[in-house]
N, C-alpha and C positions, 0 to 999 in steps of 0.2 A: 847547166851542163849535166847530163845524166851521169851518175857516178856508180850506181850499183843496181844490178838486176837479180831478182830471185824468182825462180819458177814456182808457181803454185798450181794446184789442181784446177780444173774447170776452165782451162785455156785463158788464163789471165796472167799478166806480168805485173810485178810490184816494182815501181820505179822510185828511186830517191833522187829528187831534183832540188838543188839549192835549199836544203833543209826541209823540204816538203815531201810527203809520200803520196804516190798516185797509184791507183789500181786501174790498169788499162787492159781491154780485151785484145787478144791476138787473133788476127784474121784466119790464118791457116795453121796456127800453132808453132810456126817456125820463124816468123819475122824477127823476133828478138834474138835469134841465134846468128843472124847474118851480120858480118862486120865489114862488108864491101858494098858500096853504093850500087854498082851494076848488078850484082847477084841479088841484092835486096829488091831493087826495082823490078828486075826481070822475074822475080818470084811474086809479083803483084803486091808488094809491100811498099812502104814509103820511107824515104831517107830524110832525116832532119837532125841537125846538131850532132852529127857523127854517129847516129844510132838508126837502126832499122825498126820500124814500127808498122802496125797494121794499116794505118791510114793517116793522111795529113790532118784529119779532123781531130786527131789526138793531141795536137800541139798548136798553140796559138803564139803569135808574136815571134815567130821564127820562120825562116824560109824552109819550105818542105818540098821534096822532089819525089814525084811518082806519077803514074799514068793518070790519076785523077786530076792532076794539075797540068799535065802535058800529054793529053790523049793522042796526039798525032805524032809523037816522038818515040824513038826507041829508047831502051834503058841506057844505052851508051850515050846517046844524045842528051838525055836528061842529066846524067851524071857529069857530062862535059859542061853543061850549063851551070851545074852546081859549082864546079871548079872555077869557071869564069866569074860567077857571082862572089865566091869567096876571095878570089884575087882582087876583084873590084872593091870589096869591102875592106880588105887590108890596105889597098892603095889609098882609098878615101879616108879611112880612120887614122892614117898616119899624118894627115894634114892637121895642123894645130891652130890655124887662123883662117878667117873667112877668105881673105885674098888668095892664099895658096890653095885653099879648098876649091873655090869656084873656078880656078884656072887649071885644075888637074883633070886630065882626060882619062876615062875608064876604057877598058877593053870594049870594043864595040862603038866607041866614039862619043858617048854621052859624058857630060861633065859631072863631077861630084857636086853635092849641094850642102850648104851650110845651114845648120839648125840653130837659130838665135836663142831659142828657149833653153837649150842645154849647152850652147857654145861648143858644138862638135860638128865634124864633117862625116857625111855618109853618102851612100849611093844615090839617094834621092827618093822622092815620094813622101807620103805621110805615114807617121807611126805614132806611138804613144807620146813622143816628145813634140809632136806637131808636124808641120810640113817644112821640107827643105826649100831653100831658095838659091837661085843662081846669082843673086845680087847681094852685095855686102852693104846692107842698109846702115848699120851702126857706124860705118866709117865716114859717112857724110856728117858734117858739123854745122850746116846751115840749111835753111828751108829750101832754097832753090836747088842746090846740088842734091839734096835728098830726093826731091820730086823728080829731078832729071834722071835719077837712077831707078825710077819706078817704085819708089818707096813712099812712106807716109810721114809727115812732119807733125810732131806733137810739141807745140810751143809752151805748154803749161809747166814743164819741168824747169829746174833752175836755169839751164842754158838751152833748153829745147833738146829734143832727141829725135832721131830718125829710126823708124820702125818698119817692119816688113809690110804692114797693112794697118789701116784704121780698124779693121775687124778685130785686132788684138787689143784695142784700147777701149776702155769704158769710162764714162762720166767725165770726159774732158774734151777739149777741142782737138781736132785732128784734120790736117790738110792732105788731100790726095788727089791726083789727077783723075783717079777712078770715080770719085764722088763729086767732081766739079763739072760745071757746064762745058759742053764740047767746044773746043777751040781755044780754051784758056791755056795760056802757057804757065810754066812753073813760076815765072816772075809775076804773072798776074795773080795767081793763087796766093803766093807768099806776100804780095803787097796789099792784101785786103786788110 
């Protein structure tokens, strides 16, 4: 979260973000002074994490809103999308287990997704924590039910474990319908 901004000469802003300092260029010299999404975007700046900046290229790993990301939209439409995205993020992140997560509907009709790697719920897609899933693989406790949920069974652990994919497993056996001959059922694969 951006905490402090100081104006320097040469049209740059000095940002303090989570204990790090960044020197960022300002497009029109005014972006850093806007504290409203619509005014910011309407001024050909970009809005991210509650701050107005020159461009979305200035921030990574955070949703950014501006004409460069939404060229066919108005500033009002872009900021309304920001509000929807923030509401969806709050809704999904409030879910604390896979089952409640994958059953939660976001504004717009999409379901939240569970991230096994960090055991958290979010709006979906891939990020630094991996890719979200609409299936609760870790809740299956045997090979057949695991594969029937479109997950992958790893028999090598003490009791076996159900994972989101064989792609996340290295150097051990892994059973998945994805990597089995066409037509084989979960029972066929697990009975090998």
